[in-house]
C-alpha positions as CSV (number, residue, x, y, z in Angstrom):
1,M,122.0,81.3,96.1
2,A,120.3,83.6,98.5
3,S,117.4,82.4,100.7
4,R,114.1,84.1,100.9
5,K,114.9,85.4,104.4
6,S,118.0,87.3,103.1
7,V,115.7,89.2,100.7
8,R,113.4,90.2,103.6
9,V,115.9,92.6,105.2
10,S,114.5,95.5,107.1
11,K,116.2,98.1,104.9
12,R,114.2,97.3,101.7
13,K,112.7,100.1,99.9
14,W,109.4,98.8,98.7
15,P,108.3,95.8,100.6
16,C,105.2,94.0,99.5
17,G,102.3,94.6,101.9
18,S,101.3,91.0,101.7
19,C,104.5,88.9,101.5
20,G,107.2,91.4,102.7
21,I,109.5,90.7,99.7
22,Q,110.8,93.8,97.9
23,C,108.5,94.9,95.0
24,I,110.3,95.5,91.7
25,D,108.4,94.2,88.7
26,N,104.6,93.4,88.3
27,S,103.8,95.5,91.3
28,V,101.2,98.0,92.1
29,F,101.0,100.9,94.6
30,C,97.9,101.5,96.8
31,E,97.1,105.2,96.9
32,K,95.1,104.9,100.1
33,C,97.4,103.0,102.4
34,A,100.6,104.0,100.5
35,T,101.8,100.3,100.3
36,W,103.3,98.4,97.3
37,Y,102.0,94.9,96.4
38,H,103.1,92.3,94.0
39,A,100.2,91.8,91.5
40,K,100.2,88.2,92.3
41,C,100.0,88.8,96.1
42,D,96.9,91.2,95.6
43,H,95.3,88.7,93.2
44,L,95.6,90.8,90.1
45,S,95.8,89.0,86.7
46,A,97.8,90.1,83.7
47,S,94.5,91.3,82.2
48,D,93.8,93.4,85.4
49,L,97.2,95.0,85.1
50,S,96.8,95.8,81.4
51,T,93.4,97.4,82.0
52,M,94.7,99.3,85.0
53,H,97.4,100.8,82.8
54,R,94.7,102.3,80.5
55,L,92.7,103.9,83.4
56,T,93.1,107.2,85.2
57,E,91.7,106.0,88.6
58,D,94.1,105.3,91.5
59,Y,94.7,101.8,92.4
60,L,93.4,100.6,95.9
61,C,94.6,97.2,97.4
62,S,92.2,94.5,98.6
63,S,92.5,95.6,102.1
64,C,91.4,99.1,101.3
65,T,88.4,98.1,99.2
66,H,87.2,95.4,101.5
67,V,86.0,95.5,105.2
68,C,86.1,92.1,107.0
69,G,86.4,90.3,103.6
70,L,83.4,92.0,102.0
71,Y,83.5,94.6,99.3
72,D,82.8,98.0,100.7
73,F,80.0,99.2,98.6
74,P,79.3,102.5,100.4
75,E,82.9,103.6,99.6
76,A,82.6,102.4,96.1
77,L,79.6,104.6,95.7
78,K,81.6,107.6,96.9
79,R,84.4,106.8,94.5
80,L,82.0,106.5,91.6
81,E,80.2,109.7,92.5
82,N,83.5,111.6,92.7
83,A,84.5,110.1,89.3
84,S,81.3,111.2,87.8
85,K,82.0,114.8,88.8
86,R,85.4,114.6,87.1
87,E,83.6,113.0,84.1
88,M,85.6,109.8,84.6
89,L,82.8,107.4,85.4
90,E,83.6,104.8,82.7
91,S,87.2,104.5,84.0
92,A,86.0,104.4,87.6
93,V,83.5,101.6,86.9
94,K,86.2,99.5,85.1
95,M,88.5,100.0,88.1
96,E,85.7,99.0,90.6
97,R,85.2,95.8,88.7
98,I,88.9,95.1,89.2
99,F,88.5,96.0,93.0
100,L,85.7,93.3,93.2
101,R,88.2,90.6,92.2
102,S,88.9,89.1,95.5
103,T,85.3,89.1,96.7
104,P,83.6,85.7,96.1
105,Y,80.5,86.2,93.9
106,V,78.1,85.0,96.7
107,K,79.5,87.5,99.2
108,A,79.3,90.3,96.7
109,K,75.8,89.4,95.9
110,A,74.8,89.3,99.6
111,E,76.5,92.7,100.2
112,E,74.7,94.2,97.2
113,A,71.4,92.9,98.4
114,Q,72.1,94.6,101.8
115,F,72.5,97.9,100.1
116,E,70.0,97.1,97.3
117,I,72.4,98.2,94.7
118,S,74.9,96.9,92.1
119,I,77.8,98.7,90.6
120,D,76.0,99.1,87.2
121,S,72.8,100.5,88.8
122,V,74.9,102.9,90.9
123,A,76.7,104.1,87.7
124,Q,73.4,104.6,86.0
125,D,72.0,106.6,89.0
126,V,75.1,108.7,89.2
127,L,74.7,109.5,85.4
128,R,71.1,110.4,86.0
129,R,72.0,112.8,88.8
130,V,74.9,114.4,86.9
131,G,72.5,114.9,83.9
132,K,70.2,117.1,86.1
């Protein structure tokens, strides 16, 4: 039986950005940092994975969607605005909800209050602007 350390060789092709063990099944690729993650290591549920397979938006890992542990709302706004220009806002909002997964509710609410927005109100605002 091989030990875990033997799996963590330096020549591995797709090491998990979190645990370092090679990603094979139930893994996702972050398009921003070009790193593979086991779904479990990036706190993705089976439901999240199922939803993501139906969406057109690129996956971004927790590190790329959070700054100092807080969800990066200004970047989320940019992603939503770009998605609205491609007429993919519904898909983008679903993906943003997945991105929020590792942010405790209290921290997310505090961050939203700072920017005086919420993901749903941003989506509505973007839709209004696109409609003009």
